[in-house]
N, CA, C and O of each residue as an XYZ file, in Angstrom:
472
protein
N      32.739      9.458     10.885
C      32.213      8.488     11.838
C      32.221      7.117     11.166
O      31.817      6.981     10.012
N      32.673      6.134     11.877
C      32.645      4.773     11.356
C      31.195      4.326     11.223
O      30.323      4.767     11.972
N      30.955      3.446     10.262
C      29.613      2.894     10.093
C      29.198      2.176     11.364
O      29.990      1.449     11.963
N      27.958      2.383     11.771
C      27.433      1.715     12.949
C      27.064      0.284     12.595
O      26.282      0.049     11.674
N      27.613     -0.650     13.308
C      27.233     -2.055     13.183
C      26.636     -2.433     14.531
O      27.321     -2.408     15.553
N      25.379     -2.776     14.524
C      24.694     -3.036     15.781
C      24.241     -4.483     15.850
O      23.691     -5.032     14.895
N      24.481     -5.076     16.984
C      24.040     -6.451     17.219
C      22.519     -6.493     17.253
O      21.874     -5.591     17.788
N      21.966     -7.527     16.687
C      20.530     -7.754     16.789
C      19.684     -7.036     15.756
O      18.461     -7.177     15.772
N      20.291     -6.270     14.858
C      19.496     -5.623     13.827
C      19.123     -6.643     12.760
O      19.893     -7.553     12.451
N      17.937     -6.474     12.207
C      17.552     -7.318     11.079
C      18.379     -6.898      9.866
O      18.924     -5.794      9.842
N      18.475     -7.758      8.870
C      19.207     -7.368      7.647
C      18.662     -6.086      7.023
O      19.436     -5.261      6.538
N      17.347     -5.908      7.027
C      16.760     -4.671      6.476
C      17.140     -3.460      7.307
O      17.487     -2.412      6.762
N      17.076     -3.602      8.632
C      17.467     -2.485      9.497
C      18.920     -2.101      9.255
O      19.243     -0.919      9.137
N      19.792     -3.094      9.180
C      21.211     -2.802      8.950
C      21.421     -2.177      7.571
O      22.242     -1.273      7.417
N      20.673     -2.660      6.560
C      20.801     -2.098      5.214
C      20.408     -0.624      5.191
O      21.082      0.190      4.559
N      19.321     -0.280      5.878
C      18.897      1.122      5.944
C      19.934      1.936      6.704
O      20.333      3.011      6.255
N      20.370      1.435      7.846
C      21.370      2.137      8.643
C      22.644      2.388      7.834
O      23.241      3.460      7.927
N      23.051      1.411      7.054
C      24.264      1.545      6.235
C      24.152      2.656      5.196
O      25.170      3.182      4.747
N      22.945      3.017      4.811
C      22.733      4.045      3.781
C      22.667      5.459      4.354
O      22.693      6.431      3.600
N      22.585      5.581      5.654
C      22.397      6.900      6.270
C      23.760      7.527      6.561
O      24.562      6.959      7.302
N      24.018      8.698      5.977
C      25.312      9.348      6.175
C      25.393     10.065      7.520
O      24.378     10.329      8.164
N      26.601     10.367      7.922
C      26.848     11.087      9.168
C      26.713     12.589      8.929
O      27.208     13.119      7.934
N      26.036     13.265      9.857
C      25.929     14.715      9.822
C      24.784     15.248      8.986
O      24.476     14.728      7.913
N      24.152     16.312      9.508
C      22.973     16.867      8.836
C      23.295     17.491      7.481
O      22.418     17.577      6.622
N      24.523     17.921      7.276
C      24.897     18.519      5.998
C      25.005     17.469      4.893
O      25.059     17.811      3.712
N      25.034     16.214      5.271
C      25.125     15.110      4.309
C      23.840     14.300      4.229
O      23.839     13.202      3.673
N      22.757     14.818      4.770
C      21.508     14.067      4.877
C      21.089     13.466      3.537
O      21.310     14.047      2.474
N      20.481     12.289      3.621
C      19.976     11.599      2.428
C      18.450     11.681      2.442
O      17.807     11.409      3.455
N      17.890     12.061      1.300
C      16.434     12.177      1.228
C      15.796     10.792      1.328
O      16.414      9.776      1.011
N      14.561     10.786      1.771
C      13.840      9.516      1.874
C      13.674      8.893      0.492
O      13.718      7.671      0.349
N      13.486      9.723     -0.513
C      13.353      9.215     -1.883
C      14.606      8.445     -2.294
O      14.512      7.339     -2.828
N      15.782      9.032     -2.044
C      17.031      8.338     -2.385
C      17.235      7.103     -1.530
O      17.708      6.070     -2.002
N      16.871      7.228     -0.265
C      17.019      6.091      0.643
C      16.178      4.903      0.182
O      16.633      3.761      0.239
N      14.955      5.166     -0.271
C      14.117      4.069     -0.762
C      14.731      3.420     -1.991
O      14.652      2.203     -2.157
N      15.340      4.223     -2.853
C      15.973      3.673     -4.060
C      17.207      2.841     -3.715
O      17.377      1.727     -4.209
N      18.058      3.394     -2.865
C      19.308      2.717     -2.533
C      19.053      1.430     -1.754
O      19.682      0.404     -2.015
N      18.121      1.489     -0.791
C      17.839      0.323      0.049
C      16.869     -0.653     -0.619
O      16.664     -1.763     -0.128
N      16.276     -0.238     -1.734
C      15.296     -1.066     -2.457
C      14.116     -1.466     -1.570
O      13.674     -2.614     -1.576
N      13.622     -0.492     -0.809
C      12.463     -0.702      0.066
C      11.460      0.409     -0.185
O      11.833      1.488     -0.646
N      10.185      0.159      0.115
C       9.192      1.199     -0.116
C       9.220      2.244      1.001
O       9.781      2.027      2.075
N       8.604      3.365      0.711
C       8.632      4.534      1.594
C       8.114      4.220      2.993
O       8.744      4.577      3.988
N       6.979      3.560      3.066
C       6.392      3.251      4.377
C       7.330      2.373      5.205
O       7.498      2.604      6.403
N       7.933      1.382      4.585
C       8.840      0.489      5.298
C      10.079      1.250      5.773
O      10.562      1.014      6.881
N      10.589      2.149      4.956
C      11.737      2.972      5.369
C      11.372      3.762      6.624
O      12.138      3.784      7.588
N      10.213      4.407      6.618
C       9.797      5.195      7.789
C       9.643      4.313      9.024
O      10.044      4.710     10.118
N       9.067      3.119      8.863
C       8.910      2.200      9.994
C      10.266      1.745     10.535
O      10.461      1.675     11.749
N      11.186      1.443      9.648
C      12.517      0.999     10.067
C      13.253      2.121     10.794
O      13.878      1.885     11.828
N      13.184      3.331     10.265
C      13.861      4.461     10.921
C      13.263      4.668     12.315
O      13.994      4.890     13.280
N      11.947      4.594     12.415
C      11.297      4.733     13.721
C      11.846      3.693     14.699
O      12.221      4.027     15.823
N      11.890      2.441     14.267
C      12.405      1.373     15.147
C      13.863      1.605     15.519
O      14.252      1.405     16.670
N      14.664      2.025     14.557
C      16.084      2.252     14.836
C      16.270      3.326     15.908
O      17.149      3.209     16.762
N      15.453      4.358     15.863
C      15.579      5.441     16.845
C      14.904      5.081     18.164
O      15.531      5.131     19.222
N      13.633      4.720     18.099
C      12.831      4.550     19.315
C      13.127      3.238     20.037
O      13.247      3.218     21.262
N      13.246      2.153     19.292
C      13.445      0.852     19.933
C      14.914      0.485     20.091
O      15.293     -0.166     21.065
N      15.736      0.898     19.141
C      17.163      0.523     19.177
C      18.046      1.621     19.759
O      19.206      1.373     20.090
N      17.512      2.826     19.885
C      18.264      3.927     20.482
C      19.397      4.473     19.627
O      20.392      4.973     20.151
N      19.245      4.376     18.312
C      20.295      4.871     17.428
C      20.082      6.347     17.113
O      18.941      6.779     16.951
N      21.151      7.125     17.024
C      21.045      8.580     16.847
C      20.826      8.984     15.393
O      21.743      9.463     14.726
N      19.602      8.788     14.911
C      19.258      9.169     13.545
C      18.351     10.385     13.611
O      17.306     10.365     14.261
N      18.763     11.435     12.934
C      17.966     12.651     12.876
C      17.406     12.837     11.490
O      17.769     12.124     10.553
N      16.514     13.807     11.369
C      16.002     14.169     10.054
C      15.819     15.676     10.018
O      15.677     16.335     11.048
N      15.827     16.195      8.809
C      15.639     17.633      8.643
C      14.886     17.873      7.342
O      14.860     17.029      6.446
N      14.280     19.045      7.270
C      13.614     19.480      6.052
C      14.007     20.935      5.835
O      14.438     21.623      6.760
N      13.854     21.374      4.635
C      14.143     22.776      4.373
C      14.430     23.032      2.919
O      14.523     22.102      2.117
N      14.572     24.301      2.578
C      14.803     24.675      1.180
C      16.117     24.139      0.626
O      16.250     23.931     -0.580
N      17.087     23.916      1.508
C      18.384     23.397      1.073
C      18.376     21.894      0.908
O      19.398     21.299      0.569
N      17.256     21.286      1.139
C      17.155     19.834      1.053
C      16.835     19.266      2.412
O      16.028     19.825      3.155
N      17.448     18.185      2.731
C      17.203     17.557      4.014
C      17.130     16.069      3.838
O      17.439     15.531      2.775
N      16.724     15.422      4.879
C      16.627     13.975      4.861
C      17.114     13.404      6.168
O      17.081     14.072      7.202
N      17.565     12.168      6.121
C      18.024     11.457      7.311
C      19.538     11.533      7.432
O      20.260     11.578      6.436
N      20.001     11.545      8.684
C      21.434     11.592      8.948
C      21.719     11.014     10.326
O      20.855     11.000     11.202
N      22.946     10.537     10.500
C      23.389     10.094     11.823
C      23.824     11.324     12.602
O      24.590     12.151     12.107
N      23.333     11.432     13.805
C      23.665     12.572     14.654
C      25.060     12.350     15.228
O      25.311     11.378     15.940
N      25.964     13.281     14.900
C      27.352     13.176     15.341
C      27.707     14.139     16.460
O      28.599     13.860     17.262
N      27.012     15.277     16.522
C      27.387     16.306     17.488
C      26.144     17.102     17.902
O      25.034     16.820     17.450
N      26.348     18.084     18.755
C      25.219     18.880     19.256
C      24.521     19.654     18.145
O      23.302     19.822     18.182
N      25.268     20.121     17.170
C      24.632     20.842     16.060
C      23.661     19.932     15.314
O      22.543     20.341     14.999
N      24.083     18.699     15.032
C      23.189     17.732     14.381
C      21.955     17.470     15.234
O      20.840     17.403     14.718
N      22.155     17.324     16.536
C      21.034     17.077     17.442
C      20.058     18.245     17.431
O      18.844     18.040     17.397
N      20.582     19.476     17.459
C      19.724     20.666     17.425
C      18.931     20.741     16.131
O      17.754     21.103     16.147
N      19.557     20.406     15.014
C      18.861     20.399     13.723
C      17.721     19.385     13.764
O      16.600     19.691     13.360
N      18.007     18.186     14.249
C      16.985     17.133     14.303
C      15.808     17.539     15.183
O      14.654     17.347     14.800
N      16.087     18.092     16.343
C      15.019     18.493     17.259
C      14.238     19.677     16.707
O      13.014     19.728     16.819
N      14.950     20.627     16.111
C      14.293     21.814     15.549
C      13.272     21.420     14.489
O      12.251     22.092     14.344
N      13.523     20.357     13.755
C      12.601     19.939     12.705
C      11.490     19.035     13.226
O      10.479     18.856     12.547
N      11.654     18.468     14.404
C      10.605     17.621     14.977
C       9.526     18.431     15.695
O       8.346     18.086     15.627
N       9.916     19.491     16.372
C       8.956     20.235     17.194
C       7.762     20.774     16.420
O       6.637     20.594     16.885
N       7.930     21.427     15.264
C       6.741     21.907     14.535
C       5.829     20.778     14.092
O       4.608     20.932     14.108
N       6.402     19.639     13.693
C       5.581     18.502     13.291
C       4.799     17.963     14.478
O       3.633     17.595     14.340
N       5.435     17.914     15.641
C       4.751     17.432     16.845
C       3.597     18.370     17.215
O       2.510     17.910     17.566
N       3.833     19.678     17.138
C       2.766     20.638     17.442
C       1.588     20.472     16.480
O       0.432     20.536     16.898
N       1.877     20.260     15.206
C       0.807     20.085     14.218
C      -0.009     18.830     14.511
O      -1.231     18.840     14.358
N       0.640     17.765     14.924
C      -0.071     16.530     15.264
C      -0.965     16.755     16.479
O      -2.106     16.294     16.495
N      -0.462     17.460     17.504
C      -1.283     17.748     18.677
C      -2.483     18.620     18.310
O      -3.582     18.385     18.810
N      -2.295     19.621     17.446
C      -3.427     20.462     17.021
C      -4.480     19.621     16.293
O      -5.678     19.805     16.509
N      -4.045     18.718     15.451
C      -4.980     17.859     14.724
C      -5.751     16.956     15.686
O      -6.963     16.789     15.544
N      -5.059     16.378     16.660
C      -5.732     15.526     17.643
C      -6.744     16.328     18.454
O      -7.843     15.842     18.723
N      -6.389     17.543     18.846
C      -7.342     18.387     19.593
C      -8.555     18.733     18.740
O      -9.678     18.765     19.243
N      -8.337     18.994     17.450
C      -9.460     19.272     16.557
C     -10.399     18.070     16.488
O     -11.618     18.236     16.483
N      -9.838     16.862     16.436
C     -10.675     15.662     16.425
C     -11.430     15.489     17.734
O     -12.575     15.036     17.731
N     -10.805     15.845     18.856
C     -11.514     15.825     20.139
C     -12.713     16.762     20.096
O     -13.798     16.409     20.557
N     -12.518     17.972     19.535
C     -13.623     18.943     19.433
C     -14.716     18.433     18.509
O     -15.898     18.617     18.799
N     -14.352     17.803     17.415
C     -15.334     17.225     16.496
C     -16.137     16.140     17.206
O     -17.358     16.075     17.063
N     -15.466     15.300     17.958
C     -16.157     14.242     18.702
C     -17.175     14.840     19.664
O     -18.290     14.334     19.792
N     -16.790     15.908     20.332
C     -17.673     16.536     21.307
C     -18.871     17.202     20.622
O     -20.009     17.013     21.052
N     -18.623     17.982     19.558
C     -19.710     18.733     18.942
C     -20.572     17.885     18.002
O     -21.790     18.058     17.960
N     -19.967     16.993     17.269
C     -20.715     16.215     16.277
C     -21.312     14.941     16.851
O     -22.407     14.538     16.460
N     -20.600     14.302     17.776
C     -21.048     13.008     18.277
C     -21.433     13.033     19.747
O     -21.873     12.021     20.293
N     -21.271     14.179     20.388
C     -21.674     14.314     21.782
C     -20.884     13.442     22.739
O     -21.403     13.039     23.780
N     -19.652     13.149     22.406
C     -18.848     12.339     23.311
C     -17.520     13.030     23.599
O     -17.017     13.816     22.796
N     -16.987     12.721     24.729
C     -15.720     13.292     25.167
C     -14.607     12.304     24.899
O     -14.588     11.216     25.473
N     -13.680     12.673     24.034
C     -12.504     11.862     23.788
C     -11.285     12.580     24.343
O     -11.221     13.810     24.341
N     -10.343     11.821     24.806
C      -9.071     12.401     25.248
C      -7.981     11.734     24.441
O      -7.422     10.713     24.842
N      -7.683     12.335     23.278
C      -6.682     11.774     22.380
C      -5.270     12.252     22.716
O      -4.289     11.575     22.407
N      -5.175     13.415     23.347
C      -3.869     14.030     23.571
C      -3.703     14.363     25.043
O      -4.600     14.920     25.676
N      -2.544     14.013     25.573
C      -2.199     14.420     26.931
C      -1.857     15.898     26.906
O      -1.385     16.409     25.890
N      -2.083     16.576     27.992
C      -1.757     17.997     28.074
C      -0.266     18.198     27.927
O       0.540     17.373     28.359
N       0.087     19.319     27.306
C       1.516     19.642     27.139
C       2.076     20.236     28.396
O       3.259     20.570     28.447
């Protein structure tokens, strides 16, 4: 896949995008990405979020015993890998939010609605 050059990206966004390889089998770890792009971990995560959510770029991530990291989604297999790794994290976040709702109710006597129903 040719490198993605996108109009309107900041220099940092383009620098991060330039470091992300195509395909899940070539994924780059966040640790390596921070070193190569010379940016801190939090900023890398914020930039990746913006590239996907605000800019609509096909960047996936994966985790696992074989490694993992960020990659450009090239095909359906890459997309399935990216989604497969997001769903458990999303479920864990919803469970944590529900636990906080229960804590608010039992400890503070108030009703919070932190999570929309699935």
